[in-house]
C-alpha positions in Angstrom: 0.0 0.0 0.0 1.2 3.5 -0.8 0.3 6.9 0.4 -2.6 7.3 -1.9 -4.2 4.1 -0.7 -3.9 5.2 2.9 -5.3 8.6 2.1 -8.2 7.1 0.3 -9.0 4.8 3.2 -8.7 7.7 5.7 -11.0 9.9 3.6 -13.7 7.3 3.4 -13.7 4.5 6.0 -11.5 6.2 8.5 -13.8 9.2 8.6 -16.9 7.0 8.9 -15.3 5.0 11.8 -14.3 8.2 13.6 -17.8 9.6 13.2 -19.4 6.4 14.5 -17.0 6.4 17.5 -17.8 10.0 18.2 -21.5 9.3 18.3 -21.1 6.3 20.5 -19.0 8.2 23.0 -21.4 11.2 23.0 -24.5 8.9 23.5 -22.9 6.5 26.0 -23.8 8.5 29.2 -27.4 8.8 28.0 -28.0 5.1 27.7 -30.7 3.4 29.8 -29.5 2.4 33.2 -26.5 4.8 33.3 -28.3 7.5 35.4 -27.2 6.0 38.7 -23.6 5.8 37.7 -23.7 9.3 36.4 -25.2 10.5 39.6 -22.5 8.7 41.6 -19.7 10.2 39.5 -21.2 13.7 39.9 -21.3 13.4 43.7 -18.1 11.5 44.4 -16.3 14.7 45.4 -18.8 15.3 48.2 -18.5 11.8 49.8 -16.0 12.7 52.5 -17.4 16.1 53.1 -17.8 16.7 56.9 -19.7 20.0 56.4 -23.1 18.6 55.7 
């Protein structure tokens, strides 16, 4: 494979795969059942807080 073959792959399939990966990573926190984990992650800094 030469440079033009790699460039063609990156322009077509590489871009498609990066787009799919981007969408998966953006939508991952909004999946069903993730709300409790998200809530725990958001409040982890307050666990050892003595000033309640």
